[in-house]
Every structure is written in C-alpha cells, then in structure tokens.
Backbone bond lengths (Angstrom), bond angles and torsions (degrees), N, CA, C in turn:
res aa  C-N    CA-C-N  psi(-1)  N-CA   C-N-CA  omega(-1)  CA-C   N-CA-C  phi
1 X - - - 1.528 - - 1.406 109.35 -
2 X 1.368 122.79 127.71 1.327 128.11 -177.32 1.677 106.55 -81.77
3 X 1.324 110.42 131.24 1.525 113.80 -179.70 1.451 108.03 -78.31
4 X 1.466 111.50 143.15 1.471 119.78 -178.20 1.461 98.27 -90.01
5 X 1.355 112.87 172.88 1.601 114.78 177.15 1.553 110.17 -63.92
6 X 1.156 119.73 -39.92 1.544 123.46 171.29 1.442 116.64 -50.22
7 X 1.363 114.72 -51.47 1.501 117.19 175.45 1.417 110.78 -63.39
8 X 1.282 123.08 -39.66 1.456 124.96 -176.92 1.472 105.56 -62.06
9 X 1.350 117.80 -43.81 1.475 118.11 -177.06 1.588 109.42 -62.91
10 X 1.335 115.52 -43.30 1.484 114.48 -179.26 1.446 109.82 -65.48
11 X 1.325 121.31 -44.94 1.534 123.10 178.80 1.536 112.90 -54.80
12 X 1.430 114.88 -38.82 1.395 118.03 -176.99 1.555 108.12 -70.55
13 X 1.194 121.69 -27.04 1.569 123.27 174.85 1.430 120.55 -109.78
14 X 1.351 113.17 16.53 1.569 119.10 -176.00 1.516 111.48 -56.10
15 X 1.429 120.15 -47.18 1.417 120.35 -173.33 1.549 116.38 -62.47
16 X 1.432 113.94 -25.74 1.447 116.25 -177.72 1.515 110.65 -113.97
17 X 1.351 118.66 16.74 1.431 129.71 -176.00 1.555 111.23 -51.05
18 X 1.291 113.61 -56.35 1.427 120.03 -173.84 1.560 121.68 -80.91
19 X 1.219 112.96 -11.36 1.482 122.37 -170.60 1.526 106.10 -59.22
20 X 1.249 122.07 -44.52 1.458 126.77 -175.69 1.539 113.24 -104.40
21 X 1.330 118.24 11.00 1.473 114.31 -176.84 1.535 118.37 -49.90
22 X 1.282 111.95 -45.56 1.529 117.44 -171.93 1.501 106.07 -70.13
23 X 1.359 122.22 -25.35 1.483 117.86 174.81 1.594 111.74 -82.88
24 X 1.398 113.90 -40.87 1.373 112.36 -175.62 1.610 116.81 -76.84
25 X 1.359 113.50 -10.50 1.480 122.83 166.46 1.418 104.90 -115.14
26 X 1.446 117.83 89.72 1.466 123.39 178.41 1.480 115.13 -49.30
27 X 1.266 116.89 -43.01 1.477 129.85 -179.79 1.496 111.08 -84.11
28 X 1.383 122.85 17.10 1.400 121.91 -169.70 1.504 118.45 -43.98
29 X 1.430 115.41 -51.37 1.509 119.94 -171.15 1.694 105.46 -65.49
30 X 1.296 116.35 -42.80 1.522 116.17 -175.15 1.505 107.06 -74.08
31 X 1.354 117.44 -36.50 1.499 121.16 -178.94 1.515 112.96 -61.50
32 X 1.311 117.98 -53.21 1.379 118.10 178.28 1.503 114.02 -76.92
33 X 1.346 111.37 -27.48 1.492 116.33 -176.43 1.591 107.21 -68.66
34 X 1.339 124.11 -32.07 1.372 128.28 179.15 1.529 109.65 -63.12
35 X 1.341 118.31 -40.94 1.544 118.70 171.84 1.455 113.89 -61.22
36 X 1.255 123.69 -43.63 1.361 125.59 176.11 1.528 110.91 -63.19
37 X 1.269 120.23 -41.60 1.500 122.46 178.80 1.495 111.12 -68.87
38 X 1.387 119.70 -31.21 1.455 119.83 175.52 1.514 110.22 -66.59
39 X 1.254 114.30 -44.04 1.508 116.06 -178.82 1.558 110.99 -67.69
40 X 1.343 121.91 -45.14 1.360 124.90 -179.67 1.563 108.53 -58.10
41 X 1.395 119.86 -42.66 1.384 121.04 -176.07 1.568 112.65 -58.34
42 X 1.301 119.10 -28.56 1.449 125.56 -177.41 1.426 109.67 -72.78
43 X 1.363 121.67 -23.78 1.371 122.33 178.20 1.513 112.97 59.13
44 X 1.214 123.96 42.32 1.423 127.45 -176.07 1.586 109.69 -67.50
45 X 1.256 116.65 141.19 1.395 125.56 174.58 1.497 110.62 -60.01
46 X 1.394 119.59 132.62 1.447 120.48 -175.01 1.626 105.48 -88.19
47 X 1.209 112.55 153.92 1.478 133.05 -0.35 1.519 113.88 -82.66
48 X 1.244 117.31 147.46 1.484 122.20 174.42 1.476 113.79 -70.11
49 X 1.279 120.32 150.24 1.409 125.96 175.10 1.572 101.44 -125.50
50 X 1.344 112.24 118.66 1.544 115.36 -167.86 1.511 105.61 -131.39
51 X 1.340 115.71 152.62 1.443 127.29 171.41 1.514 110.56 -124.98
52 X 1.351 110.58 127.67 1.531 115.02 -175.04 1.546 102.36 -114.18
53 X 1.325 112.83 116.46 1.517 119.79 -179.12 1.622 112.56 -100.08
54 X 1.390 109.60 127.86 1.458 113.35 -169.59 1.402 109.93 69.80
55 X 1.278 126.15 39.86 1.396 133.45 -168.94 1.552 115.28 -59.16
56 X 1.476 111.43 -33.32 1.413 111.92 -177.80 1.506 117.40 63.61
57 X 1.309 118.76 -131.58 1.453 119.69 -178.31 1.450 111.57 -86.08
58 X 1.258 119.11 10.18 1.594 122.52 176.53 1.565 109.79 84.30
59 X 1.365 120.68 18.54 1.435 118.17 179.48 1.504 121.50 -62.68
60 X 1.291 117.99 -42.74 1.388 119.10 165.98 1.544 118.41 -65.51
61 X 1.297 114.13 -43.25 1.417 121.20 176.26 1.642 108.46 -52.85
62 X 1.351 112.66 -43.42 1.459 117.18 178.79 1.528 115.27 -57.30
63 X 1.382 116.96 -37.84 1.500 125.43 176.29 1.520 104.57 -63.65
64 X 1.322 120.76 -48.68 1.413 120.26 -178.08 1.560 112.25 -61.80
65 X 1.247 116.63 -47.77 1.537 125.67 179.73 1.610 109.45 -58.00
66 X 1.310 116.12 -40.97 1.492 121.35 173.96 1.497 111.57 -54.42
67 X 1.332 114.72 -49.52 1.446 118.43 -177.68 1.661 111.03 -79.11
68 X 1.285 119.83 -37.56 1.341 119.84 -178.10 1.649 108.36 -133.50
69 X 1.194 111.53 84.76 1.486 120.12 -172.42 1.532 116.70 -57.47
70 X 1.428 118.66 -27.59 1.424 122.97 -176.78 1.547 109.19 -92.94
71 X 1.329 116.19 13.72 1.492 118.27 179.94 1.601 107.17 -73.66
72 X 1.399 115.28 139.49 1.423 120.24 169.86 1.573 111.47 -92.72
73 X 1.175 115.56 121.06 1.600 117.82 -176.90 1.538 108.51 -123.72
74 X 1.273 110.44 128.73 1.506 120.33 173.91 1.527 103.63 -103.62
75 X 1.375 112.90 126.74 1.402 120.88 -178.05 1.570 111.41 -109.21
76 X 1.278 116.10 127.46 1.578 122.37 -179.60 1.537 100.07 -120.50
77 X 1.414 106.88 134.73 1.481 113.50 170.69 1.547 106.08 -156.89
78 X 1.236 117.49 159.96 1.440 126.72 -178.89 1.526 118.37 -84.90
79 X 1.348 111.31 -14.35 1.529 116.53 -175.46 1.605 107.36 -113.47
80 X 1.304 112.91 121.87 1.500 118.84 167.03 1.377 119.67 -56.85
81 X 1.412 117.62 -30.33 1.423 124.02 -175.21 1.523 105.67 -78.40
82 X 1.323 117.97 -39.24 1.511 120.83 173.25 1.582 115.86 -59.34
83 X 1.332 109.27 -45.54 1.468 120.16 -178.31 1.513 107.48 -64.85
84 X 1.206 117.12 -38.54 1.573 122.75 175.49 1.521 111.58 -55.15
85 X 1.274 111.96 -43.36 1.543 116.21 177.48 1.472 110.44 -66.59
86 X 1.331 117.07 -35.53 1.561 119.95 174.73 1.475 112.49 -63.73
87 X 1.343 111.60 -46.09 1.539 114.03 -179.11 1.507 112.49 -64.50
88 X 1.296 120.16 -32.94 1.422 124.80 177.77 1.603 109.41 -67.28
89 X 1.370 112.03 -36.31 1.459 117.75 177.98 1.428 113.81 -60.78
90 X 1.294 114.83 -49.49 1.513 120.80 -165.57 1.481 108.20 -97.09
91 X 1.326 121.12 -5.38 1.446 123.00 177.54 1.495 114.72 52.78
92 X 1.289 121.69 -128.19 1.381 128.48 -171.92 1.507 113.62 -96.83
93 X 1.311 115.21 13.87 1.476 122.28 179.02 1.618 110.16 -54.77
94 X 1.312 116.92 110.58 1.496 116.63 -177.24 1.517 114.40 -77.61
95 X 1.252 119.13 2.41 1.488 120.72 174.27 1.597 107.60 -92.28
96 X 1.366 119.63 -4.68 1.425 116.30 179.73 1.535 104.37 -107.81
97 X 1.363 112.72 136.05 1.472 121.54 177.28 1.531 104.44 -136.99
98 X 1.356 107.64 149.26 1.563 123.79 -174.25 1.412 118.39 -123.88
99 X 1.218 112.77 151.04 1.610 123.05 -172.00 1.500 108.50 -150.72
100 X 1.443 112.67 126.86 1.447 115.02 177.24 1.674 100.03 -95.61
101 X 1.273 112.52 122.17 1.521 118.79 -177.62 1.490 114.30 -162.60
102 X 1.280 113.91 154.77 1.444 126.92 179.70 1.552 108.30 -88.61
103 X 1.271 115.70 122.18 1.470 117.23 178.49 1.472 116.83 -57.46
104 X 1.314 115.28 -25.48 1.565 122.69 179.02 1.492 112.81 -62.64
105 X 1.363 119.91 -30.21 1.520 119.43 -170.19 1.567 108.06 -142.85
106 X 1.267 126.53 -5.73 1.449 121.60 -169.04 1.598 104.50 -69.44
107 X 1.373 114.86 139.64 1.443 122.56 175.63 1.427 107.83 -70.68
108 X 1.426 120.35 121.51 1.507 117.00 -169.01 1.621 104.16 -94.85
109 X 1.291 119.46 -1.89 1.368 125.57 -178.61 1.625 115.92 46.81
110 X 1.237 116.91 -117.77 1.581 118.55 176.17 1.589 107.71 106.84
111 X 1.290 114.93 -167.11 1.432 128.10 9.01 1.544 109.93 -86.65
112 X 1.376 112.38 152.32 1.467 120.24 -176.96 1.542 106.66 -117.78
113 X 1.377 112.63 153.84 1.489 115.40 173.51 1.567 108.02 -77.69
114 X 1.313 111.79 -43.77 1.582 119.13 -175.58 1.478 105.85 -133.96
115 X 1.384 114.09 133.18 1.253 122.38 166.37 1.535 110.50 -115.20
116 X 1.359 119.28 129.28 1.508 122.45 -173.46 1.537 109.82 -124.89
117 X 1.228 114.44 158.26 1.532 119.21 166.69 1.458 108.87 -153.66
118 X 1.281 117.96 144.14 1.566 121.15 176.10 1.452 110.94 -129.20
119 X 1.369 119.12 115.85 1.432 119.80 178.44 1.383 120.23 50.32
120 X 1.241 114.00 51.96 1.493 121.46 179.81 1.432 116.21 -142.78
121 X 1.377 121.28 -28.61 1.529 120.62 -174.27 1.431 106.05 -80.00
122 X 1.359 124.41 -20.59 1.438 122.86 174.29 1.537 118.16 -66.66
123 X 1.293 114.80 -0.56 1.545 122.02 168.41 1.526 111.38 -79.79
124 X 1.255 119.31 -12.69 1.471 125.65 -176.21 1.529 108.75 -93.79
125 X 1.352 119.07 143.75 1.364 119.75 171.65 1.528 113.92 -69.54
126 X 1.273 118.51 179.54 1.457 121.29 -175.91 1.444 114.25 -61.91
127 X 1.294 116.66 -43.63 1.561 118.98 173.04 1.470 116.10 -67.24
128 X 1.376 116.63 -34.52 1.463 114.10 168.21 1.408 120.42 -66.39
129 X 1.342 120.10 -37.32 1.394 122.89 168.85 1.531 113.59 -52.94
130 X 1.356 114.02 -55.43 1.445 117.49 -179.10 1.623 112.42 -58.67
131 X 1.264 117.66 -36.83 1.404 122.40 -176.54 1.641 102.58 -70.28
132 X 1.205 118.87 -41.81 1.417 122.25 -172.58 1.599 105.20 -68.07
133 X 1.250 118.35 -46.27 1.435 120.64 178.04 1.457 115.24 -50.03
134 X 1.393 114.30 -42.73 1.501 120.93 179.01 1.552 108.09 -61.92
135 X 1.353 111.35 -50.37 1.596 115.17 178.74 1.486 112.17 -59.49
136 X 1.298 118.65 -40.18 1.411 114.80 178.71 1.505 112.31 -67.48
137 X 1.244 119.61 -39.98 1.513 121.47 178.41 1.513 104.14 -62.86
138 X 1.253 126.40 -37.40 1.579 120.27 179.88 1.456 112.59 -73.36
139 X 1.371 117.01 -19.91 1.487 117.82 -175.25 1.484 110.19 -95.81
140 X 1.387 121.35 -0.54 1.388 122.80 173.94 1.582 108.45 -87.68
141 X 1.295 112.85 150.98 1.497 116.64 171.49 1.519 108.25 -81.97
142 X 1.294 118.86 158.03 1.511 118.66 175.72 1.567 108.80 -54.87
143 X 1.281 112.54 127.45 1.467 120.27 -174.18 1.434 117.54 88.21
144 X 1.299 115.99 3.74 1.437 127.42 -179.90 1.532 108.73 -73.22
145 X 1.347 119.15 157.58 1.500 127.39 -175.69 1.544 108.87 -123.70
146 X 1.350 115.03 131.23 1.386 127.03 169.59 1.589 106.89 -106.66
147 X 1.403 112.22 131.49 1.518 121.68 175.65 1.502 107.24 -129.13
148 X 1.342 115.67 128.53 1.481 119.55 176.19 1.463 104.33 -125.20
149 X 1.435 114.80 109.48 1.505 124.14 178.38 1.616 102.38 -91.07
150 X 1.166 115.96 104.05 1.570 116.98 -161.06 1.523 114.78 -129.07
151 X 1.246 116.41 160.44 1.442 118.77 169.03 1.516 107.77 -100.03
152 X 1.387 121.59 130.47 1.461 122.59 -167.11 1.454 105.65 -120.42
153 X 1.308 117.70 164.86 1.346 129.17 174.95 1.526 115.02 -87.16
154 X 1.345 118.92 147.87 1.425 118.99 -177.15 1.636 105.81 -83.63
155 X 1.402 113.96 164.50 1.462 116.93 -179.59 1.581 111.87 -76.41
156 X 1.299 118.84 -18.26 1.467 119.41 -177.11 1.464 112.61 -139.44
157 X 1.403 123.41 158.86 1.415 122.48 179.54 1.461 111.03 -64.03
158 X 1.437 120.63 -37.51 1.426 123.28 179.35 1.478 110.74 -65.60
159 X 1.248 120.72 -35.08 1.605 126.61 -179.78 1.656 102.32 -71.87
160 X 1.370 116.25 -40.50 1.459 113.77 -179.74 1.546 112.81 -60.47
161 X 1.318 116.09 -34.83 1.543 120.44 178.52 1.465 104.20 -63.15
162 X 1.280 119.05 -49.34 1.517 123.29 -178.91 1.421 111.03 -56.04
163 X 1.302 118.18 -45.16 1.460 121.51 -179.10 1.460 109.65 -57.74
164 X 1.442 115.32 -44.26 1.422 120.97 -174.35 1.551 109.44 -67.17
165 X 1.315 115.13 -48.03 1.508 122.26 178.76 1.411 113.39 -52.94
166 X 1.393 115.34 -53.27 1.432 120.92 178.55 1.499 119.66 -62.35
167 X 1.361 110.50 -39.17 1.520 112.21 170.89 1.559 115.95 -62.46
168 X 1.312 113.33 -46.78 1.381 114.05 -179.52 1.658 111.71 -57.57
169 X 1.350 111.10 -43.65 1.465 117.33 -177.55 1.518 109.04 -57.83
170 X 1.263 110.91 -55.60 1.460 119.76 -178.02 1.553 114.87 -60.94
171 X 1.189 116.27 -38.00 1.530 120.00 -177.49 1.411 105.77 -68.09
172 X 1.370 124.22 -46.76 1.467 129.59 178.43 1.526 107.18 -61.69
173 X 1.308 123.93 -38.62 1.466 124.66 -178.21 1.478 112.95 -63.83
174 X 1.422 110.52 -32.62 1.446 118.65 176.87 1.536 119.89 -90.04
175 X 1.406 109.98 7.11 1.525 116.31 171.69 1.426 116.78 107.59
176 X 1.352 118.79 3.71 1.588 121.07 174.32 1.448 110.33 -60.25
177 X 1.309 120.63 134.67 1.401 127.68 174.24 1.430 111.51 -89.08
178 X 1.351 116.17 171.99 1.419 119.56 172.07 1.538 109.77 -59.09
179 X 1.354 117.98 -44.04 1.416 124.63 -177.84 1.566 109.50 -58.14
180 X 1.380 113.27 -45.12 1.403 117.05 178.10 1.604 113.44 -57.43
181 X 1.329 113.59 -48.95 1.417 117.44 -177.27 1.544 107.14 -71.40
182 X 1.176 127.21 -28.19 1.507 125.98 167.88 1.482 117.65 -56.44
183 X 1.428 109.43 -50.06 1.502 114.15 176.99 1.462 109.82 -66.05
184 X 1.369 121.66 -39.27 1.487 118.28 176.16 1.478 111.48 -63.63
185 X 1.318 121.95 -36.38 1.368 120.92 171.21 1.393 120.67 -60.52
186 X 1.277 117.61 -34.40 1.411 123.81 171.26 1.535 117.45 -60.36
187 X 1.328 109.50 -38.46 1.500 118.61 173.60 1.473 113.41 -70.72
188 X 1.345 111.94 -50.51 1.484 118.46 -175.20 1.465 116.48 -70.03
189 X 1.255 118.41 -12.74 1.514 121.86 169.41 1.295 122.37 -53.70
190 X 1.351 112.51 -23.01 1.478 121.85 -173.80 1.577 110.44 -106.47
191 X 1.392 117.52 4.32 1.428 120.82 -169.91 1.576 108.21 -69.79
192 X 1.246 113.17 148.58 1.522 122.37 173.54 1.533 112.44 -130.25
193 X 1.327 108.56 60.34 1.542 116.50 -168.89 1.637 104.15 -71.66
194 X 1.320 109.09 148.56 1.496 119.81 174.43 1.493 112.42 -118.36
195 X 1.353 118.15 154.98 1.537 117.73 -177.32 1.590 104.79 -73.31
196 X 1.437 112.40 151.81 1.325 121.24 174.87 1.670 116.01 -45.13
197 X 1.316 110.36 -50.49 1.470 117.16 -178.55 1.585 112.72 -58.24
198 X 1.315 115.16 -44.29 1.382 115.35 175.76 1.637 117.81 -58.14
199 X 1.396 108.01 -41.60 1.442 113.69 -177.62 1.462 109.32 -67.23
200 X 1.274 121.53 -48.79 1.417 126.11 -179.92 1.590 110.03 -54.10
201 X 1.318 113.49 -41.46 1.535 112.09 169.82 1.434 120.48 -59.01
202 X 1.328 111.87 -42.47 1.499 119.59 177.93 1.641 113.95 -62.95
203 X 1.425 105.74 -42.06 1.553 109.28 171.51 1.489 117.99 -64.15
204 X 1.382 117.88 -34.41 1.434 119.61 179.26 1.652 106.21 -71.06
205 X 1.328 111.38 -39.73 1.488 112.35 177.31 1.436 117.28 -58.35
206 X 1.449 115.49 -32.56 1.341 122.55 175.32 1.546 116.05 -76.91
207 X 1.305 119.01 -8.30 1.418 117.59 173.16 1.567 112.61 128.75
208 X 1.432 117.05 -13.61 1.477 118.67 -175.51 1.594 104.03 -86.94
209 X 1.458 109.61 100.07 1.460 116.41 -175.95 1.523 112.32 -67.37
210 X 1.374 117.02 -25.90 1.439 126.25 -178.90 1.434 121.66 -101.73
211 X 1.320 112.77 22.07 1.449 121.52 -174.56 1.533 110.48 -53.73
212 X 1.320 122.55 134.41 1.396 123.68 -165.81 1.525 107.76 -151.33
213 X 1.349 120.28 149.08 1.426 122.35 161.27 1.497 112.87 -100.88
214 X 1.323 117.41 120.27 1.473 124.91 -162.54 1.609 109.51 -104.99
215 X 1.236 112.70 -16.07 1.435 121.92 -178.64 1.539 113.64 -149.98
216 X 1.207 125.34 137.09 1.477 126.20 172.14 1.483 110.20 -156.43
217 X 1.400 112.34 126.35 1.401 119.08 170.18 1.592 108.79 -134.72
218 X 1.384 109.03 95.79 1.522 116.58 -178.87 1.578 104.75 63.99
219 X 1.353 116.07 -119.20 1.401 122.17 -168.76 1.567 110.76 -82.47
220 X 1.297 114.11 -7.14 1.574 116.83 -177.36 1.448 111.64 -104.84
221 X 1.228 119.51 130.92 1.502 128.38 -173.92 1.532 112.55 -146.65
222 X 1.379 110.36 146.81 1.495 117.88 170.06 1.502 113.62 -114.22
223 X 1.254 114.70 122.24 1.372 123.80 -172.20 1.627 105.11 -111.93
224 X 1.342 120.75 141.60 1.347 119.85 179.80 1.553 108.78 -154.68
225 X 1.474 106.50 161.07 1.479 115.26 177.89 1.514 112.85 -165.21
226 X 1.216 115.37 144.48 1.539 116.32 172.92 1.347 122.16 -105.48
227 X 1.353 128.38 153.55 1.404 130.28 176.71 1.483 103.47 -91.88
228 X 1.405 114.90 124.46 1.490 119.43 -173.74 1.461 111.15 -62.15
229 X 1.274 117.81 144.94 1.408 124.91 176.05 1.599 111.62 -67.67
C-alpha cells in the first residue's frame, strides 16, 4: 500500500502523537465523552463488537474499553507506526485485533454493533467519504450505530480563519508548545475537511435516516447515525 502524504505525516509523528492530544483538542473531554454517551444510550447487549476506522494509536478504542472492558474492537489504520502504538497500548488483550488498511477501499466486513472513527475520515476526499459512509452502513448490523468524531470545515472563509485563530489560542492556553503546533500543522496540511451539513447529507444518502450532529465546538464535531432495525 502506497502511503499518502497524510499517512506519511502521521507515521513521522506517531511516537509523540498522543503527548499533546488534550491540548490540541481543547474540547477533548466533551468530544470523546459524547462518543461514549452515544454508545451508552443505545444500551447494546454485551459484549459489544466494534470497528475503529483510522484507529491510530488506539486512543478512542481505549475510552471504549475503559467503559466496556469486554468489548471486541477491530482497529484499522493506514500507518504501521500508529498501529504499533496501539498494540503496545493494549498488550496481549485477545479482544483487540489490528489491520493495516486504506479507508478508501478496505473491506470492512462486519456486522458490527458500533463503528467509530476519530479524526481520520477528513483525510478522504468528498467522494471517498461518501463511498466510506455507504460501506459503513453495509457493515453495521440492523440497529447498529456509526459515530464519527471529526474535524470539520467551516461554511465560509471568514469563519475558517476564526476556527483557526480560536483553536490556536485555546490549544496554547491548554499547554500546547510551538513544537506541538508545528507537528499538528504537518498533519493538518493534508486535511480534506467537509462541512457538517454536507456530511450529514452524505450519511442520509448512504441510508442513515437519523443522521445528526450531537456535538460541535468550532472545528470539532461528532456526527452519528443508526442503521434501522
């Protein structure tokens, strides 16, 4: 698999990726907490079977495992270096499995109770996002839930500048260093973010009749939808 510029950037910074997460995501607690709240609200029968797309170092998966330790989670990511961090995090846990794969065309298999993704799908172009949403819908069992904790585009150029300015200010206030911001800029240079409204429309077109945005703080948003029973 040929590495895209975005994957190369993540691979380059894999070992230090999580060090500044709580600073670089100023709404960290509410952002990831919303994902957990959405899963909890569905009251799925245990144990959960979950797919984490663009799983990286396993950060989102770790939040799920903390709440539901008996969850089986399959992690897919395009970077060996990032998956190596995830394997180190979860050790010999037999419920965790890993796959090197490109979100543009990897067979998602399934069915899964929950499919999640955090800060990954925005690396795909608009057509790639639309195709992935269709494949996600097909990989969910009836009643299954998709959650995308994502970085989104603003509706206007002026608003985009405001997103950037506020993010920089809030990240620095939470302790992000110049080096942290430079590493983030290296990764974000390859972002292909889309507005919330566009993504909800693509999710509905894929079959998610109840597609919704349940959290938003400037450039960070949580989008979700269920496959009808």
